[in-house]
C-alpha positions as YAML, in Angstrom:
chain: A
units: angstrom
residues:
- id: 1
  name: UNK
  ca: [-2.28, 56.16, 41.93]
- id: 2
  name: UNK
  ca: [-1.43, 59.18, 44.01]
- id: 3
  name: UNK
  ca: [1.78, 61.15, 43.74]
- id: 4
  name: UNK
  ca: [2.82, 59.75, 47.16]
- id: 5
  name: UNK
  ca: [2.29, 56.15, 45.95]
- id: 6
  name: UNK
  ca: [4.34, 56.96, 42.86]
- id: 7
  name: UNK
  ca: [7.21, 58.22, 45.03]
- id: 8
  name: UNK
  ca: [7.21, 54.99, 47.08]
- id: 9
  name: UNK
  ca: [8.31, 52.95, 44.03]
- id: 10
  name: UNK
  ca: [11.34, 55.12, 43.22]
- id: 11
  name: UNK
  ca: [14.01, 52.87, 44.76]
- id: 12
  name: UNK
  ca: [12.98, 49.51, 43.32]
- id: 13
  name: UNK
  ca: [14.57, 47.97, 40.20]
- id: 14
  name: UNK
  ca: [11.95, 46.25, 38.05]
- id: 15
  name: UNK
  ca: [11.57, 44.80, 34.56]
- id: 16
  name: UNK
  ca: [9.48, 47.23, 32.49]
- id: 17
  name: UNK
  ca: [8.06, 44.52, 30.22]
- id: 18
  name: UNK
  ca: [6.87, 42.48, 33.20]
- id: 19
  name: UNK
  ca: [4.76, 45.25, 34.78]
- id: 20
  name: UNK
  ca: [1.77, 44.59, 32.48]
- id: 21
  name: UNK
  ca: [0.59, 41.39, 30.78]
- id: 22
  name: UNK
  ca: [-1.16, 40.91, 27.48]
- id: 23
  name: UNK
  ca: [-4.86, 40.03, 27.57]
- id: 24
  name: UNK
  ca: [-6.72, 38.65, 24.56]
- id: 25
  name: UNK
  ca: [-8.66, 41.33, 22.70]
- id: 26
  name: UNK
  ca: [-7.75, 44.02, 25.21]
- id: 27
  name: UNK
  ca: [-5.62, 47.01, 26.08]
- id: 28
  name: UNK
  ca: [-4.13, 46.92, 29.58]
- id: 29
  name: UNK
  ca: [-2.45, 49.86, 31.29]
- id: 30
  name: UNK
  ca: [-0.54, 50.52, 34.49]
- id: 31
  name: UNK
  ca: [0.40, 53.97, 35.68]
- id: 32
  name: UNK
  ca: [3.99, 54.03, 36.91]
- id: 33
  name: UNK
  ca: [4.45, 57.71, 37.81]
- id: 34
  name: UNK
  ca: [1.85, 60.40, 38.49]
- id: 35
  name: UNK
  ca: [3.06, 63.94, 39.16]
- id: 36
  name: UNK
  ca: [1.46, 67.32, 38.68]
- id: 37
  name: UNK
  ca: [3.94, 67.83, 35.81]
- id: 38
  name: UNK
  ca: [3.06, 64.61, 33.97]
- id: 39
  name: UNK
  ca: [2.56, 60.87, 33.97]
- id: 40
  name: UNK
  ca: [4.34, 57.71, 32.84]
- id: 41
  name: UNK
  ca: [2.07, 54.81, 31.89]
- id: 42
  name: UNK
  ca: [2.86, 51.35, 30.53]
- id: 43
  name: UNK
  ca: [0.38, 49.79, 28.08]
- id: 44
  name: UNK
  ca: [-0.01, 46.28, 26.64]
- id: 45
  name: UNK
  ca: [-2.10, 45.93, 23.46]
- id: 46
  name: UNK
  ca: [-3.25, 42.67, 21.94]
- id: 47
  name: UNK
  ca: [-2.63, 42.42, 18.20]
- id: 48
  name: UNK
  ca: [-5.06, 44.63, 16.29]
- id: 49
  name: UNK
  ca: [-6.03, 46.70, 19.32]
- id: 50
  name: UNK
  ca: [-5.36, 50.42, 19.45]
- id: 51
  name: UNK
  ca: [-6.32, 53.90, 20.46]
- id: 52
  name: UNK
  ca: [-8.64, 55.89, 18.21]
- id: 53
  name: UNK
  ca: [-7.68, 59.27, 16.80]
- id: 54
  name: UNK
  ca: [-7.62, 62.02, 19.42]
- id: 55
  name: UNK
  ca: [-5.62, 65.04, 20.58]
- id: 56
  name: UNK
  ca: [-3.98, 65.89, 23.89]
- id: 57
  name: UNK
  ca: [-3.04, 69.33, 25.19]
- id: 58
  name: UNK
  ca: [0.49, 68.15, 26.12]
- id: 59
  name: UNK
  ca: [3.49, 66.62, 24.38]
- id: 60
  name: UNK
  ca: [3.90, 62.88, 24.90]
- id: 61
  name: UNK
  ca: [6.63, 60.36, 24.16]
- id: 62
  name: UNK
  ca: [5.81, 56.81, 23.05]
- id: 63
  name: UNK
  ca: [8.58, 54.24, 23.57]
- id: 64
  name: UNK
  ca: [8.08, 50.69, 22.24]
- id: 65
  name: UNK
  ca: [8.99, 48.13, 24.92]
- id: 66
  name: UNK
  ca: [7.89, 45.08, 22.91]
- id: 67
  name: UNK
  ca: [6.31, 44.31, 19.54]
- id: 68
  name: UNK
  ca: [5.32, 46.56, 16.65]
- id: 69
  name: UNK
  ca: [2.80, 49.34, 16.15]
- id: 70
  name: UNK
  ca: [1.62, 51.86, 13.64]
- id: 71
  name: UNK
  ca: [1.30, 55.38, 15.01]
- id: 72
  name: UNK
  ca: [-0.56, 58.07, 13.07]
- id: 73
  name: UNK
  ca: [0.36, 61.69, 13.77]
- id: 74
  name: UNK
  ca: [-1.63, 64.32, 11.87]
- id: 75
  name: UNK
  ca: [-2.49, 61.66, 9.27]
- id: 76
  name: UNK
  ca: [1.12, 60.50, 8.69]
- id: 77
  name: UNK
  ca: [1.86, 56.84, 9.52]
- id: 78
  name: UNK
  ca: [4.95, 55.75, 11.44]
- id: 79
  name: UNK
  ca: [5.94, 52.09, 11.89]
- id: 80
  name: UNK
  ca: [7.59, 51.51, 15.27]
- id: 81
  name: UNK
  ca: [9.49, 48.43, 16.45]
- id: 82
  name: UNK
  ca: [10.88, 47.44, 19.83]
- id: 83
  name: UNK
  ca: [13.32, 50.11, 20.99]
- id: 84
  name: UNK
  ca: [11.86, 52.88, 18.79]
- id: 85
  name: UNK
  ca: [10.19, 56.01, 20.06]
- id: 86
  name: UNK
  ca: [8.20, 58.90, 18.65]
- id: 87
  name: UNK
  ca: [7.01, 62.20, 20.10]
- id: 88
  name: UNK
  ca: [3.32, 63.06, 19.89]
- id: 89
  name: UNK
  ca: [3.18, 66.86, 19.67]
- id: 90
  name: UNK
  ca: [0.58, 68.68, 21.75]
- id: 91
  name: UNK
  ca: [-2.71, 69.44, 19.99]
- id: 92
  name: UNK
  ca: [-1.95, 67.27, 16.93]
- id: 93
  name: UNK
  ca: [-4.25, 64.35, 16.16]
- id: 94
  name: UNK
  ca: [-2.76, 60.92, 16.78]
- id: 95
  name: UNK
  ca: [-3.84, 57.29, 16.94]
- id: 96
  name: UNK
  ca: [-2.13, 53.93, 17.17]
- id: 97
  name: UNK
  ca: [-2.71, 50.28, 16.31]
- id: 98
  name: UNK
  ca: [-0.81, 47.19, 17.41]
- id: 99
  name: UNK
  ca: [0.61, 45.32, 14.40]
- id: 100
  name: UNK
  ca: [1.59, 42.52, 16.78]
- id: 101
  name: UNK
  ca: [1.22, 42.19, 20.52]
- id: 102
  name: UNK
  ca: [2.70, 45.49, 21.60]
- id: 103
  name: UNK
  ca: [3.84, 47.17, 24.82]
- id: 104
  name: UNK
  ca: [4.58, 50.85, 25.05]
- id: 105
  name: UNK
  ca: [5.65, 53.36, 27.63]
- id: 106
  name: UNK
  ca: [3.80, 56.67, 27.38]
- id: 107
  name: UNK
  ca: [5.36, 59.68, 29.07]
- id: 108
  name: UNK
  ca: [3.11, 62.75, 29.06]
- id: 109
  name: UNK
  ca: [4.73, 66.05, 30.00]
- id: 110
  name: UNK
  ca: [2.34, 68.72, 31.28]
- id: 111
  name: UNK
  ca: [4.72, 71.62, 31.78]
...
């Protein structure tokens, strides 16, 4: 998605949870906003799916739209439920795993 395409969606009211669907054994993502200063991406994880441990050079916010997940930040586990959020600090290792079918909004801030 280009920044221009991202701007074209600005005036439309939509249901966040309906923008991505669960798929068996998979992780599905849809980028909602792409700007030079960051991105907003919606993910849907099947139960047991996740993202392996990694780092990112920017802060990110994970907001749980649906379901439950375990998020590891620098080796510490956090249990998140629908409506919860956590900040992933830049340059700290993090990973996550869906404890149930799980949808999250990831906002990465680059500046």
